[in-house]
C-alpha positions in Angstrom: -18.6 17.4 38.3 -21.8 15.8 39.6 -22.6 12.6 41.1 -22.3 9.0 39.7 -25.1 6.6 39.6 -24.0 3.0 39.6 -26.2 -0.2 39.2 -24.6 -3.1 40.8 -25.0 -6.1 38.7 -28.6 -7.3 38.4 -29.5 -6.3 41.9 -29.1 -10.0 43.4 -26.1 -12.2 44.1 -28.2 -15.0 42.6 -27.2 -17.7 45.2 -29.4 -20.7 44.2 -28.1 -22.9 47.1 -28.6 -20.2 49.7 -32.2 -19.6 48.4 -33.1 -23.3 48.6 -31.6 -23.7 52.0 -33.3 -20.4 53.2 -36.6 -21.8 52.1 -35.9 -24.9 54.2 -35.2 -22.8 57.2 -38.4 -21.0 56.8 -40.3 -24.4 56.7 -38.5 -25.5 59.8 -39.5 -22.3 61.5 -43.2 -22.8 60.5 -43.2 -26.4 61.6 -41.7 -25.3 65.0 -44.4 -22.6 65.4 -47.1 -25.0 64.7 -45.8 -27.7 67.1 -45.5 -25.2 69.9 -49.0 -23.8 69.4 -50.4 -27.3 69.5 -48.4 -28.1 72.7 -49.8 -24.8 74.3 -53.4 -25.7 73.3 -53.0 -29.2 74.9 -51.5 -27.7 78.0 -54.4 -25.3 78.5 -57.1 -27.8 77.8 -56.0 -31.0 79.3 -57.4 -31.9 82.7 -56.1 -34.3 85.3 -57.8 -37.7 85.2 -60.5 -38.3 87.9 -59.4 -40.3 91.0 -61.8 -42.9 92.4 -61.7 -44.1 96.0 -63.5 -47.0 97.7 -65.6 -44.5 99.7 -66.4 -41.4 97.6 -67.0 -38.4 99.7 -70.1 -36.4 99.1 -68.8 -33.5 101.0 -66.1 -31.5 99.2 -63.0 -30.4 101.2 -62.9 -26.7 102.0 -59.8 -26.2 100.0 -60.3 -28.7 97.2 -61.3 -26.2 94.5 -58.7 -23.7 95.3 -55.9 -26.5 95.5 -57.0 -28.0 92.2 -56.8 -24.6 90.6 -53.3 -24.1 91.8 -52.1 -27.5 90.6 -53.6 -26.8 87.1 -51.9 -23.3 87.0 -48.7 -24.9 88.1 -48.9 -27.5 85.3 -49.6 -24.7 82.8 -46.9 -22.5 83.9 -44.4 -25.5 83.5 -45.6 -26.2 80.0 -45.4 -22.5 79.0 -41.8 -22.3 80.4 -40.9 -25.4 78.5 -42.4 -23.9 75.3 -40.4 -20.7 75.8 -37.1 -22.7 76.3 -37.9 -24.7 73.1 -38.6 -21.5 71.0 -35.2 -20.0 72.4 -33.4 -23.1 71.5 -34.9 -23.2 68.0 -34.0 -19.6 67.5 -30.4 -20.2 68.5 -30.2 -23.2 66.2 -31.8 -21.3 63.2 -29.3 -18.4 63.6 -26.4 -20.9 63.6 -27.9 -22.6 60.4 -28.3 -19.1 58.7 -24.6 -18.3 59.5 -23.5 -21.6 58.2 -25.4 -21.1 55.0 -24.0 -17.7 54.5 -20.4 -19.0 55.2 -19.9 -17.0 58.3 -18.5 -19.6 60.6 -16.7 -18.5 63.6 -13.3 -19.4 65.2 -14.4 -20.0 68.7 -11.5 -19.6 71.2 -13.4 -22.0 73.4 -13.1 -24.9 71.2 -10.5 -27.5 72.5 -9.5 -28.5 69.0 -8.0 -25.3 68.1 -4.1 -25.1 68.5 -3.1 -23.3 71.8 -1.4 -20.5 69.9 -4.4 -19.7 67.8 -6.7 -19.7 70.9 -4.3 -17.2 72.6 -4.3 -15.0 69.6 -8.2 -15.0 69.3 -8.6 -14.2 73.0 -9.6 -10.7 73.9 -6.8 -8.7 75.5 -7.7 -5.8 77.7 -5.7 -2.6 77.3 -3.1 -2.3 80.3 -4.0 1.3 80.8 -7.8 0.8 80.6 -10.1 2.6 78.2 -8.5 4.5 75.3 -9.8 8.1 75.4 -9.8 8.6 71.6 -11.2 5.4 70.3 -13.3 4.3 73.4 -12.1 0.7 73.2 -11.0 -1.2 76.3 -9.7 -4.4 74.8 -8.1 -5.6 71.6 -9.8 -8.0 69.3 -8.0 -10.2 66.9 -8.6 -9.8 63.2 -9.0 -13.2 61.3 -10.9 -13.6 58.1 -14.3 -15.6 58.5 -13.1 -17.7 55.5 -10.4 -19.3 57.8 -13.0 -21.1 59.7 -14.2 -23.0 56.7 -12.9 -26.4 55.6 -10.2 -26.8 54.0 -8.8 -23.5 55.2 -9.5 -24.4 58.8 -7.3 -27.4 58.7 -4.5 -25.4 57.0 -4.8 -22.8 59.6 -4.5 -25.2 62.4 -1.1 -26.4 60.8 -0.1 -22.8 60.4 -0.7 -22.1 64.0 0.9 -25.3 65.4 4.4 -24.4 66.4 6.6 -23.9 69.5 6.6 -20.3 70.8 9.9 -18.4 70.4 11.3 -21.1 68.3 11.8 -21.2 64.6 8.6 -21.4 62.4 7.9 -24.7 61.0 9.7 -25.3 57.7 7.7 -28.4 56.5 5.5 -26.3 54.2 6.8 -22.8 53.3 4.0 -22.2 50.9 1.3 -22.6 53.7 0.6 -18.9 53.9 0.1 -18.7 50.3 -2.3 -21.7 50.3 -4.4 -19.9 53.0 -4.4 -16.6 51.1 -5.5 -18.5 48.0 -8.5 -19.7 50.0 -9.4 -16.1 51.1 -8.0 -16.8 54.5 -6.6 -13.3 54.9 -5.6 -11.4 57.0 -3.6 -14.3 58.6 -3.2 -14.3 62.4 0.2 -13.2 63.8 2.6 -15.9 65.1 5.2 -16.0 67.8 7.8 -17.9 66.0 11.0 -16.8 64.3 10.8 -16.6 60.5 13.3 -18.5 58.3 14.9 -16.9 55.2 13.4 -18.2 52.0 16.7 -19.1 50.5 20.1 -19.6 52.0 21.8 -17.0 49.9 19.3 -14.4 51.0 21.4 -13.5 54.0 24.8 -13.6 52.5 24.4 -12.1 48.9 25.6 -8.5 48.6 23.0 -5.8 48.0 23.8 -3.1 45.7 22.8 0.4 46.4 19.7 1.9 44.7 19.3 2.6 41.7 21.7 -0.1 40.7 19.7 -2.7 42.5 16.7 -2.1 40.2 18.1 -4.4 37.5 20.9 -6.1 39.7 19.1 -7.2 42.8 21.7 -9.7 43.9 19.3 -12.6 44.1 18.1 -15.3 41.6 15.8 -14.1 38.9 12.6 -16.1 39.7 11.1 -16.2 36.3 10.5 -14.6 32.9 8.3 -11.6 31.6 6.4 -9.9 34.4 7.5 -12.7 36.9 11.3 -11.9 36.4 13.5 -9.1 35.1 12.2 -7.7 31.9 13.8 -4.5 30.5 11.6 -4.2 27.5 8.2 -3.8 29.0 6.7 -0.2 28.9 9.8 0.8 27.0 9.6 -0.7 23.6 5.9 -1.1 22.6 5.1 -4.3 20.9 1.8 -3.2 19.4 -1.0 -0.6 19.6 -2.2 -2.0 22.8 1.2 -1.4 24.6 1.7 2.1 26.1 5.0 3.4 27.2 5.5 4.7 30.7 6.8 8.1 29.3 3.5 8.5 27.3 1.3 7.8 30.3 3.4 10.2 32.5 3.1 12.9 29.8 -0.7 12.6 30.1 -0.5 13.0 33.9 1.2 16.3 33.3 3.7 15.9 36.1 1.1 15.1 38.7 2.0 11.4 39.0 4.1 10.9 42.3 2.7 7.8 44.0 1.1 4.8 42.4 -0.1 1.3 43.1 0.5 -1.9 40.8 -2.0 -4.5 41.4 -0.6 -8.0 40.8 2.7 -6.5 39.7 4.8 -9.8 39.7 8.5 -9.1 40.0 8.1 -5.3 40.1 9.2 -4.4 36.7 6.6 -1.6 36.3 7.6 -0.1 39.8 11.2 -0.3 38.7 10.6 1.7 35.6 8.6 4.2 37.5 11.3 4.5 40.2 13.7 5.5 37.4 11.4 8.5 36.8 11.1 9.4 40.5 7.6 8.0 40.8 7.2 5.7 43.9 4.9 2.6 43.2 3.7 -0.2 45.7 3.6 -3.5 44.1 1.1 -6.2 45.4 2.4 -9.7 44.4 2.0 -13.1 45.5 4.4 -16.0 45.7 3.8 -17.3 42.2 4.5 -21.2 41.9 6.4 -21.1 45.3 8.9 -18.5 43.9 9.9 -15.7 46.5 8.4 -12.8 44.6 8.1 -10.5 47.5 11.9 -11.0 48.4 12.8 -10.5 44.9 10.8 -7.2 44.7 12.3 -6.0 48.0 15.9 -6.9 46.8 15.4 -4.5 43.9 14.8 -1.7 46.3 11.0 -1.5 45.9 8.0 -1.8 48.1 6.4 -5.4 47.9 2.9 -6.0 49.5 1.8 -9.6 50.0 -1.8 -9.1 49.0 -4.3 -10.9 46.8 -6.5 -8.8 44.5 -9.5 -10.2 46.4 -8.5 -8.6 49.6 -9.5 -5.0 50.4 -6.7 -2.7 49.7 -5.0 -1.5 53.0 -4.8 2.2 51.9 -6.8 5.2 52.9 -9.2 6.8 50.4 -7.9 9.0 47.5 -4.1 8.4 48.2 -2.8 7.3 44.8 -2.1 9.4 41.6 -2.0 6.3 39.5 -3.5 2.6 39.7 -1.9 0.2 37.3 -3.2 -3.4 36.5 -2.1 -5.9 34.1 -4.2 -8.9 34.9 -5.9 -8.2 38.3 -9.4 -7.9 36.6 -9.3 -11.6 36.1 -8.2 -12.4 39.6 -9.9 -9.8 41.7 -13.1 -11.6 42.3 -14.5 -12.0 45.8 -14.5 -15.7 46.6 -17.8 -15.5 48.3 -19.3 -14.6 45.1 -18.0 -17.5 43.2 -15.9 -17.1 40.0 -14.0 -13.9 39.4 -15.6 -13.4 36.0 -18.9 -12.7 37.8 -20.1 -9.1 37.3 -20.5 -8.6 41.1 -16.9 -9.9 41.8 -15.4 -7.4 39.2 -17.6 -4.6 40.6 -16.1 -5.1 44.2 -12.6 -4.8 42.7 -13.4 -1.7 40.7 -15.1 0.1 43.6 -12.0 -0.3 45.8 -9.7 0.9 42.9 -11.9 3.8 42.6 -11.7 4.3 46.4 -7.9 4.5 46.7 -7.5 6.6 43.4 -7.7 10.4 44.0 -9.9 12.6 41.8 -8.0 13.5 38.7 -5.8 10.4 39.1 -5.2 7.8 36.3 -6.3 4.3 36.2 -4.1 2.4 33.6 -5.8 -0.8 32.4 -3.0 -2.5 30.8 -3.7 -5.2 28.0 -6.7 -6.8 29.7 -7.7 -10.1 28.1 -11.4 -10.1 26.9 -12.3 -13.7 26.7 -15.3 -12.9 24.4 -17.3 -9.9 23.2 -19.7 -10.3 26.0 -16.9 -9.9 28.5 -15.7 -6.8 26.7 -19.1 -5.2 26.7 -19.5 -5.9 30.4 -16.2 -4.3 31.3 -16.8 -1.4 29.0 -20.2 -0.8 30.5 -18.9 -1.0 34.1 -16.2 1.5 33.5 -18.6 3.9 31.8 -20.8 3.9 35.0 -18.0 5.4 36.9 -17.8 8.4 34.6 -14.1 8.0 34.0 -12.6 10.2 31.1 -11.1 8.0 28.4 -7.8 9.6 27.7 -6.6 6.5 25.8 -8.8 3.6 24.6 -7.5 0.8 22.5 -9.0 -2.5 21.6 -6.8 -4.8 19.5 -6.0 -8.4 18.8 -3.1 -10.5 19.5 -2.0 -14.0 18.5 -2.8 -16.6 21.1 0.4 -17.8 22.7 -1.1 -21.4 23.0 -2.6 -21.4 19.5 -0.9 -19.3 16.8 -3.8 -19.7 14.5 -6.1 -18.0 16.9 -6.3 -14.4 18.1 -7.4 -12.8 21.3 -8.9 -9.5 22.0 -7.1 -7.2 24.5 -8.4 -3.8 26.0 -5.8 -1.2 27.0 -6.9 2.1 28.5 -5.8 5.2 30.5 -8.8 6.6 32.4 -9.0 9.8 34.5 -11.2 9.7 37.7 -13.7 12.5 37.8 -14.2 14.8 40.7 -17.5 13.9 42.5 -19.7 15.6 45.0 
């Protein structure tokens, strides 16, 4: 079907603070070069002071000229070596400053302040059988997000990794992993402690067989709407922006077998799809400390603890359907600032496009457009991908917080083109 040409934002990330700091680094480098050059000039031109004796000799010593030259050469060599060391130290310092400005701090296992378990996890572990013939690697390297090294995530991570090995994990703050993920500290490091059930009833409540478990999971309903059991969504449309599941599956002409629901809450969308023999993976977070992942699993569905800012852990072109209800508002990259930034939304859209197969459907479900500019930006971005608009509805709904005010919503079913 041809290729797609995509212009990413305005071509720059527009980091004002980074630009100012980068200029300061350049000035520091210039000052360092000028100083070292002046030092070198002094080293090469300075002469040792003359020495006077009570009885000056008129006859030069046979080796005096040669010895003085050697001494001068030695002094110059020492100065040059000192200059080289200063330049190398400045380069290392500048490199560290640039990493700090960019936010790429590192978790150094050699730091004594790190918890012992975190240092052990970050250490490189050699493969017991030597070099792997397929991958070529000889050791395993831990995977921890660079954001984990920045405050306040670094302090939270230290608490998270402070525990007694082979004992129960600390129960003082069960929401600690959620706090770390909210600060872009994912993936989290593994721990060597025994997990605790999120609720006492979790190990004793009877679990009904599938598919009865879809609507009778045997655990406490965590909330309302998309964050609890809701038997009306996608079955009884409440307005022109609400598409039914059967309507969208009919568009797919029987080719919808596996899907991905981004930010799916309690898994109601996946439950309705399961009733129609479609397997859907639901990414969800622990909203307000509620055990959303446990609740989704109790329904016999597949939960995935993953924020929309994280790269989806799936291979390319594996899903027939990607559904999102509100992830476009939450899917910004933290390093780019607010999620409403154009670049943040593009990172999310490119990853959605990556995991969706050619001919697959992207269901944009009641996306709230805060203003006309936001609607135009989202529309323009979608059009750049070349998706076919199978359904496209822009409508208004009453603001739940202000009944006298309406809000604009966009709902669409888009088909990914074949490229290449």
